[in-house]
N, C-alpha and C positions, 0 to 999 in steps of 0.2 A: 259535542265539542266541534268548532269548526276546523277546516283543513288547516288553515294558517298555524292555529293552536296546537294541531298534531305534529306540524313540519317544525315548529320550535322545541316541541318537547322532544321528538327525534334527535334533535341537533344537540341539544342538552344532554339527552343520553349518551350519545355516540362521543361527546367530550369527556364524559366522566368515565365512559366505559374502558378506556385504555388502562385505568387502573386494576381492573380484573384482569385484562389480558396479561399485565406484567405479572401478577400473581401466578396465573396458570402456566406462564413460561417459566417461571422458576419451578414449580410443582413439577412439569414434565422433566425437568432434568432427572428427577428421581422415579418419578411413578411412570411406569408404563401403562397405556390404556386408561381403563377406569374412568372414562370421560364422564358417564354419568353420576359417579362418585364425586368426582372433583367439582362437576358444575351444582350439586346439590350443597356442597359445602359452601361454595359461594353464595348459593341462594340462603342458606341459613346465616351467613355474615351480613347478607344486605337486609334480610327481613327480620334480624333481631330475632331468630327462632333457634332452638336448641334441636339437636338432631341425634337420633338413635341409629348407629350402624351395626348391621347383623350380617353375619357371615363365619364360614367356618375358620378355623386358625389359619394363618399364612397368606391371607389375600391381600395383605398390605393396609389394612384398616388403619393399624396405629401410624404406620409410616406415612400416609396420607395425611393424617391429622397432624402430626408433629412436623412435616415438611409445609402444610401451610401455615402453622404457628411460627415457623422460621422466616416466614416472608413478611411477617409483620412486626412493627417495632413496638411489641406489647410483652406483658408478663405472661408467661406460659407454665402451666403445671400439668404433669402427668400424674395422674392417681392411679396406682395398680390396687384394685378392689379384691379383697381376699376375704374367705369365711370368719376370720378372727378380727376384723375390723371393726373399730368402734366409730360412733358419731364425733366424738373429739378429735379422732384422727383426721377428720375431715374439715370441720369447722374450726376447731381450736378449743380451748379451755382456759380456765382460770389456774394461775401459778402462784402458790403463796411465796412471798419475797421476805425472807427472814430478817433483811435488814430494815424495811421499813414497817413490818408487821400487817402488810396489806396484800391483796389479791391483785394480781396484773394478768391483764389478756395476753395470750398467746395465740395469735393468727394461725389458722390452719392452711393447707394448700387451696382451700377454696377461694381465698382471696387473691385472683389473679384475672386476667382478662380473657385468656382462653383456657378451658379446662379439658384436659383428655381423661375422660372417667374409664378405664381399660378395664374391661370385663366386667362391667357393671352388674350383671346377674351372678357374679360370684360372691356378693356381699350380702349379709343379711337384710331384712326388712328395715330395720332402723337406721341404717346407715344409707340405704336407697331413699328413705324417706326424707333424711337430713338434706341429701343433696337437691332431692326434688322441691323441697320446700323453698331452698336457696334459689333455685331456678326460677320458682314463679314470683316469690315475693322480692327477689333481688337484694335481699339483706338477710343477715344471721343475727341470732340473740344467743349472747354467751353471758351467763350469769344474769345480770340485770341490765346489760348494756346490748343496745341493737346497733349494728355496724351495718353500714350501706356497702355493697358491693360495687367494684369497679364498673366503667362504662367505655368500651363494649364489656358484656360480658356474656360469653358463650360457651354453652357445654356440649361437647361431642362427646358423645358415650358410644363404647363398642360392645357387643354382645356376641357370645357363641350362640347357636341356635339352643332353645330352651330344652330339645330333648337329650342333650348330652349330660353327663353325670356331673354331680357337685355344683348345680347351679340352683339360684332361686330367682324363679320367672318375676318380673314384674308386674304388679298388679295393674288391671287395666286402666285404673284412675290414674295412675302415676304415670303410665306409658303415654297417656293423653296430654301431657304437659310437653312433649316433645313435638314439635312442628311438623317433622319430617322424620319417617323410618325408612333407611335406606338399605335394599337388600343388596350385597355384594356377591358377584358370581364369578365363577374361575375365567382366567383370560383365555383368548383365543391361541391357536398353535403358533400363529406369528408372533402374538405378543410374549407368549411364554418364550419364545426363542430370543427376542430382544431382552427380555428380563435375564436370561442366562447370561447373555453377552454382557450385559451391563453390571449383573450382581454377583457373578461367580467367582469372586476374590477373597481371600482371607481377610483382607483390611481394606476395603475402600471406601473413603467418605466423599460423597459429592457435595461439594459446597453450594449452599442456597444463601442468596442474597436478600437482605431486607428491603423491600422495594415499596412498602407502606406503612404508614403511621396510623395510630388509632383516630385521629383527628380526620385522616382522609375518610375512613370507615363513616364516621359520625356525619361528615360534610355529605356525603353520598345518599345516605338514608332518607333524607326529605327529598331528594330526586325521586327515589323509589316510590315514596308516597304519592308523588304527582303523577305517576305512570296514568293512563287515561284507561278506565273499565267503563265500557259501553253500558247502558242499562238492561240491554239483551244477555249480555255476558253474566252481568250481577243475577239476574234470574235464571240463567242457564247453571250457575254455580249452586243458587239456593236450590233447585230442582234435583240437582244430582245428590246433596245431601238428603234432602227429603226423601228421594227415592231410595235411599238405604233404610229409611224408617216405615216408609208405607210404600212397598214395590207395587202392590195392587193397584195404586192411584196412577201409576206411570205405565200402566199396561205391561207389567212385568210379573205375572202370576207365577212364572217359574222360580222366582225367588222369595215367595212367601213360604214362610217355616224354615228358609234356609239362614235368616238373620235373627239372631236373638236381641241385640241392641244394635240400634243404628248409629251413626255419628252425630255427634254433640255439635250445638251452634258454635264451640270453638274451632270445629272443623271447617266452618263456613267462612270463617275470619282467616283462619291459616290458609285456606285455599286460596282466598283472593290475594291475601298479601304475598304468598308464595309464587302465584302465578305473576303478580307485579314484579317480583324480583327477577323471575325467570325471563319475562320480556325484556326487563333491563339487561340480562346476560345476554340477550340476543341483538341488544343495540336497538330497541324499538321503544317508543314512548307510548305504546297502547298495547292491551291484552287481546290475544286471538283464542277461538275456543281450543286450538291446538296446543297454547300454552296450559290453560287448565287441564287439558287430558294429559300432556306429559308429565306435569308435576302431581295431578290427582291422584296416582296410585300411592306415591311415597307420603301424602298428607292423610290419606283414607286407610290405608291397609291396616294399621294398628288401631284404628278406631271403630272397626266393625268387628263386632263379637258374632261369631258364626255360632248356628246351633248345633245339637247332637246329630240332628238329621243331616246337616251338610257336611260333618265330619263322617258321618256314615256313607255318604255319597262320594267322600274325597274330594269336596268342593272347598276352596280356600277363599278369604276375603279378597284376593287378587281376581279370582274367578267371577266375584260379585261385581267388584268395582268394573271389570272389563266388559261385563254385561250391559251394567248400567250405560257405561259410555259408548257401547254399540247401539244399544237400542233408544237412547233418548234423543230428540230431534236437537240438531246441532243450530244455533242461531246463525 
């Protein structure tokens, strides 16, 4: 792309970027720190991709999602997943109407623009499958009728780490439907002090303004699609994903035997789209290798299945991704 084209794109991105700044300003009234989480929530919104958020209880996962939804003039549903939940509790069911003698469709909470699937790994497999099918197909079948879900449709799911009791780990094939898997960590000491001062009241509600309409998000997404990805960056993305499948081809013999299954082609697509959205977030009309690296762990960490050998050596998928990023030549 010519330099003039890049300059034009940069200007276009900067013009639309104020939308996200307004959202972040509202969210940061409530949330202290957690900047990586907030950025990735916006990446999901821009890139039309669902997000899985993992962290121990009490790290403001639910609060962050609810606050994001509060900044958008759209329908929001929070669904608390429990072990006794049924698919009908999620997607809806047929109700018999005695007056007409016909069955009427009663829509479930999945019919919203933003869904907070709280503690998704506490629900049994049938419920998880029902949600993940809706995520993939963007439609739901109740009885003989297929109903299309609204647009935008974004699922933000939270889960506690799977080693905790009373959870049903999401199967690998279902986790792959999430564009990003974000890990939330503890705040710093200074951040925790700010949380203490802001939140330690018996009843304090911080007002959040609706600053964005669904049409604004749908208007911005084509601009994200226009973000320029150089051919060298495209090849770099393909090489990163390919290195998770055949590390020996990329002079990474240390990783041979540590990876049971590498990332799928869906990872290649999601990494490209997420890198574009992240570049947009930074106010740029083009993707850099650093954009790919920054968002790469969130795209890949749930798509690499490590071997028993890796577990024995206490290696995680993040360690493997970091090794690939460190060793692969950057364009």
